[in-house]
FIKOLZA-1660 file (N, C-alpha, C; in steps of 0.1 Angstrom, whole numbers, plus 5000, padded with zeros to 4 digits):
% residues 238
   i   px   py   pz ch aa at
   1 0891 4853 6340  A  M  N
   1 0903 4851 6340  A  M CA
   1 0910 4840 6331  A  M  C
   2 0920 4842 6324  A  D  N
   2 0927 4832 6316  A  D CA
   2 0937 4823 6323  A  D  C
   3 0937 4810 6318  A  V  N
   3 0947 4803 6325  A  V CA
   3 0956 4796 6313  A  V  C
   4 0970 4798 6312  A  I  N
   4 0976 4794 6302  A  I CA
   4 0989 4786 6305  A  I  C
   5 0990 4775 6301  A  E  N
   5 1001 4766 6304  A  E CA
   5 1013 4772 6297  A  E  C
   6 1024 4775 6303  A  L  N
   6 1037 4779 6297  A  L CA
   6 1048 4769 6296  A  L  C
   7 1047 4760 6307  A  L  N
   7 1054 4746 6307  A  L CA
   7 1045 4735 6313  A  L  C
   8 1049 4723 6313  A  P  N
   8 1039 4712 6320  A  P CA
   8 1038 4716 6335  A  P  C
   9 1048 4722 6340  A  R  N
   9 1046 4725 6355  A  R CA
   9 1041 4738 6359  A  R  C
  10 1040 4747 6350  A  L  N
  10 1040 4761 6352  A  L CA
  10 1027 4766 6344  A  L  C
  11 1018 4775 6350  A  H  N
  11 1006 4779 6346  A  H CA
  11 1006 4797 6347  A  H  C
  12 1001 4803 6339  A  L  N
  12 1000 4817 6341  A  L CA
  12 0984 4819 6344  A  L  C
  13 0981 4826 6355  A  L  N
  13 0967 4831 6356  A  L CA
  13 0965 4844 6355  A  L  C
  14 0958 4850 6342  A  R  N
  14 0959 4864 6340  A  R CA
  14 0945 4870 6345  A  R  C
  15 0945 4881 6353  A  F  N
  15 0935 4889 6358  A  F CA
  15 0931 4899 6350  A  F  C
  16 0922 4906 6352  A  P  N
  16 0919 4919 6346  A  P CA
  16 0930 4928 6348  A  P  C
  17 0935 4929 6360  A  V  N
  17 0948 4937 6362  A  V CA
  17 0958 4927 6369  A  V  C
  18 0970 4926 6363  A  G  N
  18 0981 4918 6370  A  G CA
  18 0978 4902 6366  A  G  C
  19 0988 4893 6371  A  Q  N
  19 0987 4881 6369  A  Q CA
  19 0995 4874 6380  A  Q  C
  20 0992 4859 6382  A  A  N
  20 0997 4853 6391  A  A CA
  20 1003 4839 6382  A  A  C
  21 1009 4829 6391  A  Y  N
  21 1014 4816 6386  A  Y CA
  21 1013 4805 6395  A  Y  C
  22 1008 4794 6390  A  F  N
  22 1011 4782 6397  A  F CA
  22 1024 4774 6392  A  F  C
  23 1031 4768 6402  A  W  N
  23 1042 4759 6401  A  W CA
  23 1038 4746 6405  A  W  C
  24 1038 4735 6397  A  H  N
  24 1034 4720 6402  A  H CA
  24 1045 4712 6404  A  H  C
  25 1047 4706 6416  A  D  N
  25 1056 4695 6420  A  D CA
  25 1048 4682 6422  A  D  C
  26 1047 4676 6411  A  G  N
  26 1037 4663 6413  A  G CA
  26 1024 4667 6418  A  G  C
  27 1019 4662 6430  A  A  N
  27 1005 4664 6435  A  A CA
  27 1005 4680 6443  A  A  C
  28 1017 4684 6446  A  E  N
  28 1017 4697 6454  A  E CA
  28 1019 4709 6444  A  E  C
  29 1015 4720 6448  A  S  N
  29 1014 4732 6439  A  S CA
  29 1019 4744 6449  A  S  C
  30 1024 4754 6442  A  T  N
  30 1027 4766 6449  A  T CA
  30 1023 4778 6441  A  T  C
  31 1014 4787 6448  A  L  N
  31 1008 4799 6441  A  L CA
  31 1019 4811 6442  A  L  C
  32 1021 4819 6430  A  I  N
  32 1032 4830 6433  A  I CA
  32 1021 4842 6428  A  I  C
  33 1018 4851 6438  A  D  N
  33 1009 4861 6437  A  D CA
  33 0996 4855 6438  A  D  C
  34 0987 4865 6440  A  A  N
  34 0972 4860 6443  A  A CA
  34 0960 4870 6437  A  A  C
  35 0965 4878 6429  A  G  N
  35 0954 4887 6422  A  G CA
  35 0949 4897 6433  A  G  C
  36 0939 4903 6429  A  A  N
  36 0932 4913 6437  A  A CA
  36 0921 4908 6446  A  A  C
  37 0917 4916 6454  A  A  N
  37 0904 4909 6464  A  A CA
  37 0894 4904 6456  A  A  C
  38 0891 4893 6462  A  G  N
  38 0880 4886 6454  A  G CA
  38 0884 4874 6445  A  G  C
  39 0896 4874 6443  A  A  N
  39 0902 4864 6435  A  A CA
  39 0904 4850 6441  A  A  C
  40 0902 4849 6453  A  G  N
  40 0902 4835 6458  A  G CA
  40 0897 4824 6451  A  G  C
  41 0882 4829 6450  A  R  N
  41 0876 4817 6446  A  R CA
  41 0878 4815 6431  A  R  C
  42 0882 4826 6422  A  T  N
  42 0885 4823 6408  A  T CA
  42 0897 4813 6409  A  T  C
  43 0907 4817 6417  A  I  N
  43 0919 4806 6417  A  I CA
  43 0916 4794 6419  A  I  C
  44 0906 4791 6429  A  A  N
  44 0902 4777 6433  A  A CA
  44 0897 4772 6420  A  A  C
  45 0888 4779 6415  A  D  N
  45 0881 4774 6402  A  D CA
  45 0891 4769 6392  A  D  C
  46 0901 4776 6391  A  A  N
  46 0910 4774 6381  A  A CA
  46 0919 4762 6384  A  A  C
  47 0921 4760 6398  A  L  N
  47 0927 4746 6400  A  L CA
  47 0920 4734 6398  A  L  C
  48 0906 4736 6400  A  T  N
  48 0897 4726 6397  A  T CA
  48 0897 4723 6381  A  T  C
  49 0898 4733 6374  A  A  N
  49 0898 4729 6359  A  A CA
  49 0910 4723 6355  A  A  C
  50 0921 4725 6363  A  L  N
  50 0932 4717 6360  A  L CA
  50 0935 4704 6366  A  L  C
  51 0923 4698 6373  A  G  N
  51 0924 4684 6378  A  G CA
  51 0929 4686 6392  A  G  C
  52 0931 4697 6400  A  R  N
  52 0935 4697 6412  A  R CA
  52 0926 4703 6422  A  R  C
  53 0930 4704 6435  A  A  N
  53 0921 4710 6444  A  A CA
  53 0928 4721 6452  A  A  C
  54 0922 4731 6458  A  P  N
  54 0927 4742 6466  A  P CA
  54 0937 4736 6476  A  P  C
  55 0934 4725 6483  A  G  N
  55 0942 4719 6492  A  G CA
  55 0956 4715 6487  A  G  C
  56 0958 4714 6474  A  D  N
  56 0969 4709 6468  A  D CA
  56 0979 4719 6470  A  D  C
  57 0976 4733 6471  A  V  N
  57 0985 4742 6471  A  V CA
  57 0991 4746 6487  A  V  C
  58 1003 4744 6486  A  R  N
  58 1011 4743 6500  A  R CA
  58 1013 4757 6505  A  R  C
  59 1016 4765 6494  A  R  N
  59 1023 4779 6500  A  R CA
  59 1017 4790 6488  A  R  C
  60 1017 4803 6493  A  I  N
  60 1013 4814 6485  A  I CA
  60 1024 4821 6487  A  I  C
  61 1032 4825 6477  A  V  N
  61 1043 4836 6477  A  V CA
  61 1041 4848 6473  A  V  C
  62 1040 4859 6479  A  L  N
  62 1037 4871 6472  A  L CA
  62 1050 4879 6471  A  L  C
  63 1049 4884 6458  A  T  N
  63 1063 4892 6453  A  T CA
  63 1063 4907 6460  A  T  C
  64 1050 4912 6464  A  H  N
  64 1050 4924 6471  A  H CA
  64 1036 4926 6476  A  H  C
  65 1033 4938 6482  A  F  N
  65 1022 4939 6490  A  F CA
  65 1010 4945 6481  A  F  C
  66 1011 4951 6469  A  H  N
  66 1003 4959 6464  A  H CA
  66 0989 4950 6461  A  H  C
  67 0978 4958 6460  A  E  N
  67 0966 4951 6460  A  E CA
  67 0963 4941 6448  A  E  C
  68 0969 4945 6435  A  D  N
  68 0968 4933 6426  A  D CA
  68 0976 4922 6426  A  D  C
  69 0983 4921 6436  A  H  N
  69 0992 4909 6437  A  H CA
  69 0991 4902 6451  A  H  C
  70 0985 4908 6461  A  A  N
  70 0983 4903 6474  A  A CA
  70 0968 4903 6479  A  A  C
  71 0959 4910 6471  A  G  N
  71 0945 4914 6476  A  G CA
  71 0939 4900 6477  A  G  C
  72 0941 4890 6471  A  G  N
  72 0933 4876 6470  A  G CA
  72 0941 4866 6479  A  G  C
  73 0951 4869 6486  A  A  N
  73 0959 4860 6494  A  A CA
  73 0952 4855 6506  A  A  C
  74 0945 4864 6513  A  G  N
  74 0938 4860 6526  A  G CA
  74 0927 4848 6521  A  G  C
  75 0919 4853 6512  A  E  N
  75 0907 4846 6508  A  E CA
  75 0912 4832 6504  A  E  C
  76 0921 4832 6496  A  F  N
  76 0925 4818 6490  A  F CA
  76 0932 4810 6501  A  F  C
  77 0940 4816 6511  A  A  N
  77 0945 4809 6522  A  A CA
  77 0934 4802 6529  A  A  C
  78 0922 4810 6530  A  E  N
  78 0912 4804 6539  A  E CA
  78 0906 4792 6532  A  E  C
  79 0906 4792 6517  A  L  N
  79 0900 4781 6510  A  L CA
  79 0909 4769 6509  A  L  C
  80 0923 4770 6509  A  S  N
  80 0931 4761 6507  A  S CA
  80 0941 4756 6521  A  S  C
  81 0941 4765 6530  A  G  N
  81 0950 4761 6541  A  G CA
  81 0964 4764 6538  A  G  C
  82 0965 4772 6527  A  A  N
  82 0980 4773 6523  A  A CA
  82 0988 4783 6531  A  A  C
  83 1002 4782 6532  A  E  N
  83 1009 4793 6541  A  E CA
  83 1011 4804 6532  A  E  C
  84 1011 4817 6537  A  V  N
  84 1013 4829 6532  A  V CA
  84 1027 4834 6534  A  V  C
  85 1036 4837 6523  A  L  N
  85 1049 4842 6525  A  L CA
  85 1051 4854 6519  A  L  C
  86 1057 4862 6524  A  A  N
  86 1061 4875 6517  A  A CA
  86 1074 4880 6525  A  A  C
  87 1082 4891 6517  A  H  N
  87 1094 4896 6524  A  H CA
  87 1090 4902 6538  A  H  C
  88 1099 4903 6547  A  G  N
  88 1097 4907 6559  A  G CA
  88 1093 4922 6560  A  G  C
  89 1099 4930 6549  A  L  N
  89 1095 4945 6549  A  L CA
  89 1082 4946 6544  A  L  C
  90 1075 4940 6537  A  D  N
  90 1062 4941 6532  A  D CA
  90 1052 4933 6541  A  D  C
  91 1056 4922 6548  A  A  N
  91 1046 4915 6554  A  A CA
  91 1037 4922 6563  A  A  C
  92 1042 4935 6572  A  P  N
  92 1029 4940 6579  A  P CA
  92 1020 4948 6570  A  P  C
  93 1023 4952 6557  A  F  N
  93 1012 4957 6548  A  F CA
  93 1003 4946 6542  A  F  C
  94 1009 4934 6541  A  V  N
  94 1000 4923 6537  A  V CA
  94 0991 4920 6548  A  V  C
  95 0995 4919 6562  A  R  N
  95 0985 4915 6572  A  R CA
  95 0977 4926 6575  A  R  C
  96 0979 4939 6568  A  G  N
  96 0971 4950 6571  A  G CA
  96 0973 4958 6586  A  G  C
  97 0983 4956 6591  A  E  N
  97 0990 4961 6604  A  E CA
  97 0993 4976 6601  A  E  C
  98 0997 4979 6589  A  L  N
  98 1000 4992 6585  A  L CA
  98 0996 4996 6572  A  L  C
  99 0995 5007 6567  A  P  N
  99 0991 5011 6555  A  P CA
  99 1004 5011 6546  A  P  C
 100 1006 5006 6533  A  G  N
 100 1018 5005 6526  A  G CA
 100 1020 5019 6520  A  G  C
 101 1032 5023 6519  A  P  N
 101 1036 5035 6512  A  P CA
 101 1033 5036 6497  A  P  C
 102 1026 5047 6493  A  P  N
 102 1023 5049 6479  A  P CA
 102 1033 5049 6470  A  P  C
 103 1033 5048 6456  A  P  N
 103 1046 5048 6447  A  P CA
 103 1046 5064 6444  A  P  C
 104 1058 5066 6441  A  R  N
 104 1064 5079 6439  A  R CA
 104 1061 5081 6424  A  R  C
 105 1050 5086 6418  A  F  N
 105 1046 5084 6404  A  F CA
 105 1052 5094 6395  A  F  C
 106 1059 5090 6383  A  E  N
 106 1063 5099 6374  A  E CA
 106 1051 5104 6367  A  E  C
 107 1053 5118 6363  A  D  N
 107 1040 5124 6358  A  D CA
 107 1033 5116 6347  A  D  C
 108 1042 5109 6338  A  W  N
 108 1034 5101 6327  A  W CA
 108 1028 5088 6332  A  W  C
 109 1030 5085 6345  A  E  N
 109 1025 5073 6350  A  E CA
 109 1010 5075 6355  A  E  C
 110 1008 5087 6359  A  L  N
 110 0996 5091 6366  A  L CA
 110 0982 5088 6359  A  L  C
 111 0980 5089 6346  A  P  N
 111 0968 5085 6339  A  P CA
 111 0968 5070 6337  A  P  C
 112 0979 5063 6336  A  I  N
 112 0979 5049 6333  A  I CA
 112 0975 5044 6348  A  I  C
 113 0980 5049 6359  A  H  N
 113 0975 5043 6370  A  H CA
 113 0961 5046 6374  A  H  C
 114 0954 5057 6369  A  A  N
 114 0942 5061 6371  A  A CA
 114 0931 5050 6363  A  A  C
 115 0936 5047 6352  A  E  N
 115 0929 5037 6344  A  E CA
 115 0929 5023 6350  A  E  C
 116 0941 5019 6354  A  V  N
 116 0943 5005 6363  A  V CA
 116 0934 5005 6374  A  V  C
 117 0934 5015 6381  A  S  N
 117 0927 5014 6394  A  S CA
 117 0912 5014 6392  A  S  C
 118 0908 5018 6381  A  R  N
 118 0892 5016 6378  A  R CA
 118 0890 5001 6378  A  R  C
 119 0899 4992 6373  A  H  N
 119 0894 4978 6372  A  H CA
 119 0898 4969 6382  A  H  C
 120 0903 4977 6396  A  L  N
 120 0905 4969 6408  A  L CA
 120 0892 4970 6418  A  L  C
 121 0889 4961 6424  A  P  N
 121 0877 4962 6433  A  P CA
 121 0879 4969 6446  A  P  C
 122 0868 4976 6450  A  Q  N
 122 0870 4985 6460  A  Q CA
 122 0864 4977 6473  A  Q  C
 123 0868 4985 6485  A  G  N
 123 0865 4979 6499  A  G CA
 123 0875 4969 6503  A  G  C
 124 0870 4965 6515  A  E  N
 124 0881 4958 6524  A  E CA
 124 0883 4944 6517  A  E  C
 125 0895 4938 6517  A  R  N
 125 0898 4924 6515  A  R CA
 125 0902 4915 6526  A  R  C
 126 0901 4903 6524  A  V  N
 126 0902 4893 6536  A  V CA
 126 0918 4893 6537  A  V  C
 127 0922 4895 6549  A  R  N
 127 0937 4896 6551  A  R CA
 127 0939 4882 6556  A  R  C
 128 0952 4878 6552  A  P  N
 128 0959 4864 6557  A  P CA
 128 0958 4864 6574  A  P  C
 129 0955 4853 6580  A  R  N
 129 0957 4855 6593  A  R CA
 129 0972 4854 6598  A  R  C
 130 0980 4849 6591  A  S  N
 130 0995 4851 6594  A  S CA
 130 1003 4852 6582  A  S  C
 131 1016 4858 6581  A  V  N
 131 1022 4858 6569  A  V CA
 131 1038 4855 6574  A  V  C
 132 1043 4845 6569  A  T  N
 132 1057 4841 6570  A  T CA
 132 1067 4850 6564  A  T  C
 133 1076 4855 6573  A  P  N
 133 1085 4868 6565  A  P CA
 133 1094 4860 6558  A  P  C
 134 1100 4865 6548  A  L  N
 134 1112 4860 6541  A  L CA
 134 1122 4869 6539  A  L  C
 135 1134 4864 6536  A  S  N
 135 1147 4874 6535  A  S CA
 135 1156 4869 6521  A  S  C
 136 1163 4877 6518  A  D  N
 136 1170 4875 6506  A  D CA
 136 1179 4862 6510  A  D  C
 137 1181 4854 6500  A  G  N
 137 1187 4842 6501  A  G CA
 137 1182 4829 6506  A  G  C
 138 1169 4832 6512  A  D  N
 138 1162 4820 6518  A  D CA
 138 1158 4810 6506  A  D  C
 139 1157 4799 6507  A  V  N
 139 1154 4788 6498  A  V CA
 139 1140 4781 6502  A  V  C
 140 1130 4780 6492  A  L  N
 140 1119 4774 6494  A  L CA
 140 1118 4760 6489  A  L  C
 141 1109 4753 6494  A  D  N
 141 1109 4736 6491  A  D CA
 141 1099 4735 6479  A  D  C
 142 1102 4741 6467  A  F  N
 142 1097 4737 6457  A  F CA
 142 1104 4740 6444  A  F  C
 143 1101 4734 6434  A  G  N
 143 1109 4737 6421  A  G CA
 143 1122 4733 6420  A  G  C
 144 1126 4724 6428  A  G  N
 144 1141 4719 6431  A  G CA
 144 1149 4729 6441  A  G  C
 145 1142 4739 6449  A  G  N
 145 1149 4750 6455  A  G CA
 145 1146 4763 6450  A  G  C
 146 1136 4770 6454  A  A  N
 146 1134 4784 6449  A  A CA
 146 1139 4792 6457  A  A  C
 147 1149 4800 6451  A  R  N
 147 1158 4810 6459  A  R CA
 147 1151 4823 6458  A  R  C
 148 1149 4830 6471  A  V  N
 148 1144 4843 6473  A  V CA
 148 1154 4853 6470  A  V  C
 149 1150 4864 6461  A  V  N
 149 1160 4872 6458  A  V CA
 149 1153 4887 6462  A  V  C
 150 1159 4894 6471  A  H  N
 150 1152 4908 6474  A  H CA
 150 1156 4916 6463  A  H  C
 151 1147 4924 6458  A  V  N
 151 1147 4933 6446  A  V CA
 151 1138 4946 6449  A  V  C
 152 1144 4956 6460  A  P  N
 152 1136 4965 6464  A  P CA
 152 1137 4976 6453  A  P  C
 153 1127 4986 6454  A  G  N
 153 1125 4995 6443  A  G CA
 153 1112 4998 6441  A  G  C
 154 1103 4986 6434  A  H  N
 154 1090 4988 6433  A  H CA
 154 1082 4991 6448  A  H  C
 155 1086 4980 6456  A  T  N
 155 1084 4984 6470  A  T CA
 155 1096 4980 6479  A  T  C
 156 1097 4985 6490  A  D  N
 156 1109 4980 6499  A  D CA
 156 1110 4966 6499  A  D  C
 157 1099 4958 6500  A  G  N
 157 1100 4944 6504  A  G CA
 157 1098 4934 6491  A  G  C
 158 1100 4942 6480  A  S  N
 158 1097 4934 6466  A  S CA
 158 1109 4921 6467  A  S  C
 159 1102 4911 6461  A  L  N
 159 1111 4898 6460  A  L CA
 159 1109 4892 6447  A  L  C
 160 1118 4885 6442  A  A  N
 160 1119 4877 6431  A  A CA
 160 1121 4863 6436  A  A  C
 161 1115 4852 6428  A  L  N
 161 1120 4839 6430  A  L CA
 161 1125 4833 6418  A  L  C
 162 1138 4827 6420  A  F  N
 162 1145 4819 6410  A  F CA
 162 1147 4806 6413  A  F  C
 163 1144 4797 6403  A  L  N
 163 1144 4782 6403  A  L CA
 163 1157 4778 6395  A  L  C
 164 1169 4778 6400  A  P  N
 164 1181 4775 6393  A  P CA
 164 1179 4762 6386  A  P  C
 165 1175 4751 6391  A  D  N
 165 1175 4738 6386  A  D CA
 165 1164 4739 6372  A  D  C
 166 1154 4748 6374  A  E  N
 166 1144 4748 6363  A  E CA
 166 1146 4761 6353  A  E  C
 167 1157 4771 6356  A  G  N
 167 1157 4781 6348  A  G CA
 167 1146 4791 6348  A  G  C
 168 1138 4792 6358  A  V  N
 168 1125 4798 6359  A  V CA
 168 1127 4808 6368  A  V  C
 169 1122 4821 6362  A  L  N
 169 1124 4834 6372  A  L CA
 169 1110 4841 6374  A  L  C
 170 1108 4842 6387  A  F  N
 170 1093 4853 6388  A  F CA
 170 1099 4865 6393  A  F  C
 171 1095 4876 6387  A  T  N
 171 1102 4890 6389  A  T CA
 171 1094 4898 6397  A  T  C
 172 1079 4893 6399  A  G  N
 172 1070 4904 6404  A  G CA
 172 1070 4917 6396  A  G  C
 173 1068 4928 6400  A  D  N
 173 1068 4939 6394  A  D CA
 173 1081 4949 6391  A  D  C
 174 1090 4942 6395  A  T  N
 174 1104 4946 6393  A  T CA
 174 1108 4947 6378  A  T  C
 175 1102 4938 6368  A  V  N
 175 1103 4937 6354  A  V CA
 175 1088 4936 6350  A  V  C
 176 1086 4940 6337  A  A  N
 176 1074 4938 6330  A  A CA
 176 1077 4936 6316  A  A  C
 177 1066 4933 6309  A  A  N
 177 1065 4932 6293  A  A CA
 177 1058 4944 6288  A  A  C
 178 1061 4953 6279  A  S  N
 178 1053 4961 6271  A  S CA
 178 1041 4957 6266  A  S  C
 179 1030 4962 6268  A  P  N
 179 1016 4958 6262  A  P CA
 179 1017 4962 6248  A  P  C
 180 1026 4970 6242  A  V  N
 180 1026 4976 6230  A  V CA
 180 1034 4967 6221  A  V  C
 181 1046 4962 6225  A  D  N
 181 1055 4954 6217  A  D CA
 181 1062 4941 6222  A  D  C
 182 1058 4938 6237  A  G  N
 182 1063 4927 6243  A  G CA
 182 1077 4931 6247  A  G  C
 183 1083 4940 6246  A  A  N
 183 1097 4945 6250  A  A CA
 183 1097 4943 6266  A  A  C
 184 1109 4937 6271  A  V  N
 184 1110 4938 6284  A  V CA
 184 1114 4952 6289  A  V  C
 185 1112 4955 6300  A  I  N
 185 1111 4968 6306  A  I CA
 185 1109 4969 6321  A  I  C
 186 1116 4979 6327  A  P  N
 186 1116 4983 6341  A  P CA
 186 1101 4984 6345  A  P  C
 187 1098 4978 6357  A  G  N
 187 1084 4981 6362  A  G CA
 187 1082 4994 6365  A  G  C
 188 1068 4997 6365  A  V  N
 188 1063 5013 6368  A  V CA
 188 1058 5012 6383  A  V  C
 189 1053 5024 6387  A  F  N
 189 1046 5027 6398  A  F CA
 189 1056 5023 6409  A  F  C
 190 1066 5028 6410  A  N  N
 190 1076 5024 6419  A  N CA
 190 1080 5035 6431  A  N  C
 191 1083 5027 6443  A  L  N
 191 1087 5038 6453  A  L CA
 191 1101 5043 6452  A  L  C
 192 1109 5036 6444  A  D  N
 192 1123 5042 6444  A  D CA
 192 1129 5036 6430  A  D  C
 193 1127 5044 6420  A  R  N
 193 1131 5039 6404  A  R CA
 193 1147 5036 6405  A  R  C
 194 1154 5046 6409  A  P  N
 194 1167 5041 6409  A  P CA
 194 1172 5028 6416  A  P  C
 195 1165 5025 6426  A  Q  N
 195 1168 5012 6432  A  Q CA
 195 1162 5001 6424  A  Q  C
 196 1150 5004 6419  A  L  N
 196 1145 4993 6411  A  L CA
 196 1155 4990 6399  A  L  C
 197 1159 5000 6393  A  L  N
 197 1169 4997 6381  A  L CA
 197 1180 4988 6386  A  L  C
 198 1185 4991 6399  A  D  N
 198 1196 4982 6405  A  D CA
 198 1193 4968 6405  A  D  C
 199 1179 4967 6409  A  S  N
 199 1173 4954 6411  A  S CA
 199 1172 4946 6397  A  S  C
 200 1168 4955 6387  A  L  N
 200 1167 4947 6374  A  L CA
 200 1180 4943 6370  A  L  C
 201 1192 4949 6372  A  H  N
 201 1204 4945 6369  A  H CA
 201 1209 4932 6376  A  H  C
 202 1203 4931 6389  A  R  N
 202 1207 4917 6397  A  R CA
 202 1200 4908 6391  A  R  C
 203 1187 4910 6386  A  L  N
 203 1180 4898 6380  A  L CA
 203 1186 4895 6367  A  L  C
 204 1190 4904 6360  A  A  N
 204 1196 4901 6344  A  A CA
 204 1209 4893 6346  A  A  C
 205 1215 4893 6357  A  A  N
 205 1229 4884 6359  A  A CA
 205 1224 4870 6364  A  A  C
 206 1212 4867 6364  A  L  N
 206 1208 4852 6367  A  L CA
 206 1207 4846 6354  A  L  C
 207 1208 4834 6356  A  D  N
 207 1209 4825 6342  A  D CA
 207 1193 4819 6340  A  D  C
 208 1185 4828 6336  A  A  N
 208 1170 4824 6336  A  A CA
 208 1167 4820 6320  A  A  C
 209 1161 4809 6319  A  E  N
 209 1154 4807 6308  A  E CA
 209 1142 4812 6304  A  E  C
 210 1134 4812 6315  A  V  N
 210 1117 4816 6315  A  V CA
 210 1118 4828 6325  A  V  C
 211 1111 4838 6321  A  A  N
 211 1108 4850 6332  A  A CA
 211 1095 4853 6331  A  A  C
 212 1090 4853 6345  A  C  N
 212 1074 4855 6346  A  C CA
 212 1073 4867 6353  A  C  C
 213 1066 4876 6347  A  F  N
 213 1065 4890 6351  A  F CA
 213 1051 4892 6360  A  F  C
 214 1048 4903 6366  A  G  N
 214 1035 4906 6373  A  G CA
 214 1028 4913 6362  A  G  C
 215 1031 4918 6351  A  H  N
 215 1024 4923 6340  A  H CA
 215 1030 4921 6327  A  H  C
 216 1023 4916 6318  A  G  N
 216 1028 4915 6305  A  G CA
 216 1032 4900 6301  A  G  C
 217 1034 4897 6288  A  D  N
 217 1036 4882 6285  A  D CA
 217 1050 4877 6291  A  D  C
 218 1050 4865 6297  A  P  N
 218 1063 4861 6301  A  P CA
 218 1071 4858 6288  A  P  C
 219 1086 4854 6291  A  V  N
 219 1095 4853 6280  A  V CA
 219 1097 4838 6283  A  V  C
 220 1095 4829 6274  A  V  N
 220 1096 4816 6274  A  V CA
 220 1109 4811 6265  A  V  C
 221 1120 4810 6269  A  G  N
 221 1131 4808 6261  A  G CA
 221 1141 4820 6261  A  G  C
 222 1153 4819 6265  A  R  N
 222 1164 4827 6264  A  R CA
 222 1158 4841 6272  A  R  C
 223 1154 4840 6283  A  A  N
 223 1149 4849 6291  A  A CA
 223 1160 4860 6295  A  A  C
 224 1172 4853 6300  A  S  N
 224 1184 4860 6305  A  S CA
 224 1188 4871 6293  A  S  C
 225 1188 4867 6283  A  A  N
 225 1192 4876 6272  A  A CA
 225 1183 4889 6270  A  A  C
 226 1169 4887 6272  A  A  N
 226 1160 4897 6270  A  A CA
 226 1162 4906 6283  A  A  C
 227 1166 4901 6294  A  L  N
 227 1167 4907 6307  A  L CA
 227 1178 4919 6307  A  L  C
 228 1190 4911 6301  A  R  N
 228 1201 4918 6299  A  R CA
 228 1200 4930 6290  A  R  C
 229 1193 4928 6278  A  R  N
 229 1188 4940 6271  A  R CA
 229 1181 4951 6277  A  R  C
 230 1175 4949 6285  A  A  N
 230 1166 4957 6294  A  A CA
 230 1175 4965 6302  A  A  C
 231 1184 4957 6309  A  A  N
 231 1194 4962 6318  A  A CA
 231 1202 4972 6312  A  A  C
 232 1208 4968 6300  A  D  N
 232 1217 4976 6292  A  D CA
 232 1212 4989 6286  A  D  C
 233 1198 4990 6285  A  S  N
 233 1191 5002 6281  A  S CA
 233 1188 5011 6294  A  S  C
 234 1190 5006 6306  A  H  N
 234 1186 5015 6319  A  H CA
 234 1199 5011 6329  A  H  C
 235 1208 5020 6328  A  P  N
 235 1220 5017 6336  A  P CA
 235 1217 5018 6351  A  P  C
 236 1224 5009 6358  A  A  N
 236 1222 5009 6372  A  A CA
 236 1227 5021 6380  A  A  C
 237 1222 5024 6390  A  T  N
 237 1228 5037 6398  A  T CA
 237 1237 5034 6410  A  T  C
 238 1238 5020 6414  A  G  N
 238 1248 5016 6423  A  G CA
 238 1260 5014 6419  A  G  C
% end
């Protein structure tokens, strides 16, 4: 796993599949997404390398329930004592109470998904003991007030986090950066692509300077312009 400083208070954790982020407020940290099963110890080691400890992480906010984002949450929560939070619609899947609905794949996505799946660990993952449900408009106590933005489409309970005071946006898999040329694009492997495009337009309307995606290189500087270009290329349906 690579650990990359994007801003003095923001670090990217890049896993074999997907990525997560640390946001730091003084001695307290927040983890946004948690990698796949088995990532908990790796995340803890990354904190140590940054001169911090797992117990410094107060909360783990999950953008959605998919394995490459939520699989490591239970393990890291046990190591750190951090609270796990997810949108109320995805929380039952994070807790393992129900199986999450699979994406509705486009034909061209199937071979890509098969290749991605080869790099994900198999078997049971450690589930969080509890998951705090979130709703659109909730404000979390980090980054000067992190606003929860419900962005359904990738999953029903996908969420983004916007830090208005910092101009930082965490999009989850609603938005991605192309591995070919870095262009900002709509996310793939969706439950409802038209709904995802509507969510992309909602995020493009925010005044973000930095955009942190679930997959692909973040945009550091003038992120809202890049998001608007992506939205203009993919008309909303609503």
